[in-house]
Each structure stands twice: as C-alpha cells, then as structure tokens.
C-alpha positions in Angstrom: 13.2 -69.2 -5.7 10.1 -68.0 -7.6 12.0 -67.8 -10.8 13.2 -71.4 -10.4 9.6 -72.5 -9.8 8.3 -70.6 -12.9 11.1 -72.2 -15.1 10.4 -75.7 -13.7 6.7 -75.2 -14.4 7.4 -74.0 -17.9 9.5 -77.1 -18.8 6.9 -79.4 -17.2 4.1 -77.9 -19.4 6.4 -78.1 -22.5 7.2 -81.7 -21.7 3.5 -82.6 -21.3 2.6 -80.9 -24.6 5.4 -82.8 -26.4 4.1 -86.0 -25.0 0.6 -85.3 -26.2 1.8 -84.3 -29.7 4.0 -87.4 -30.0 1.2 -89.6 -28.9 -1.2 -88.1 -31.4 1.3 -88.4 -34.2 1.9 -92.0 -33.3 -1.9 -92.8 -33.4 -2.4 -91.0 -36.7 0.6 -92.9 -38.2 -0.7 -96.2 -37.0 -4.2 -95.5 -38.4 -2.9 -94.5 -41.8 -0.5 -97.5 -41.9 -3.3 -99.9 -41.0 -5.7 -98.3 -43.5 -3.0 -98.6 -46.3 -2.4 -102.3 -45.3 -6.1 -103.0 -45.4 -6.5 -101.3 -48.8 -3.6 -103.3 -50.2 -4.9 -106.7 -49.1 -8.6 -105.9 -49.7 -8.7 -107.5 -53.1 -7.1 -110.7 -52.0 -9.5 -111.2 -49.1 -12.4 -110.8 -51.6 -11.2 -113.7 -53.8 -10.5 -116.0 -50.9 -6.7 -116.1 -50.9 
C-alpha cells in the first residue's frame, strides 16, 4: 500500500508541474503575440487610421 501511495503522489506532483509549465508557456505566448500585434499596428495608430 505504501508503494501505491508513493506512486500516486509522484504522478500528482508531475501533473501539477506540467500544469504550471503549460500555464506559464501560455502566458508568455500571449504576451509575445500581443506585443507583436501592438508593434505591427503602432504606426497606423499614430497617423489616425
């Protein structure tokens, strides 16, 4: 029973770490995408279009 508990605990920690990594990657991706979009349209906002 102790081995099952250790294995379950291991997979729970791995799952939580994967969730944190995926969330961080998503936020970094959204930040870079928004920044690129802003840079692309920056010149057009300055001229009033």
